N, C-alpha and C positions, 0 to 999 in steps of 0.2 A: 771238485770237492774235495774238504783238506778234515784229513783226519783226526779229529778227537780225541773217540774211547775218553768219555767220563761217564762215570754210573749218573745214573738217573732214578727218581720216582716216578716212578709209571703207575695211572690209572687203569682198568684194562681187563675185558670182558669178555670171561667165557661160556662155553658153551661144548658139547658135546665134540666137537673137531679137536684134534689131535693140539695144535698152538691157538695161545690169547692171540685176541685183537684188542690193542692199541689204545685208545680215546685223548689217555691228555698223561702231559708230563712235567715233572717239576727241576728244573736244572739249576743250579748256582753254580757264579759266575765270578770270578776274578776276582772284583771287591767284594766277594761275602754278600749282594745280593739275591732274593731266587726268582724265579719269572717260570711261567706258566704259558705251553706249548699246549691251546687246542690242537687236534689232529684232523684234518678238513678230509684228508681221500688217501689211502693206501693204495702205491703204486703197482707194486708185485711183495711178492714173499716168496722165498728161499732158502730153503735147508742146506747148511752146511757143518764138513767136521773139521776141525783145526785140531791136531796132536792128541785126539781123542773127546773133544768138546766138542756136543751137537749144539748147533746153535741156530738163528730163525736170525733170518734181515729181512727187515721193511725197509721199501725205499716209500717213504711219504712224503705228502705234502701238507703244511702249514704255517702257522703265520708266525715270523721270531721278528719282533724290535720291529712291529708293523711295517713288513714285508714277506709278502710272500715267497715263500722258499721250500726246496727238498731239499731230503736229507735220510741219515740211516739211523735206523736204529736198530741193535742188536739184543738179542732174548736167551742167554747161556738156561737152557734146556735143566740141567743137574743142580745148578745152585737156585736155579729161579728167580735171576738180575739182568736187568736192562740195562743198556748200555746206548750213550748218544754215538753213535759210531763215525758218521763221514756228515760233514754241514756244507 
């Protein structure tokens, strides 16, 4: 997988657990067009702490450009920002 670390706009579901559950996200490509990716399956979720920043990493499966792909999302707990980490 390639590291891209791009900020994304996320639609997530929150419940009584500590972490949100991602549903779909929108990402802007280099030519300024945006595409929506629906998350079909969350393979695993883990917490990490880098330089004092708590982050949750989600490895997910979804369809990007008509291909089923595995990608990683990062959610920064302190700022509530989402990133497409690896694709």
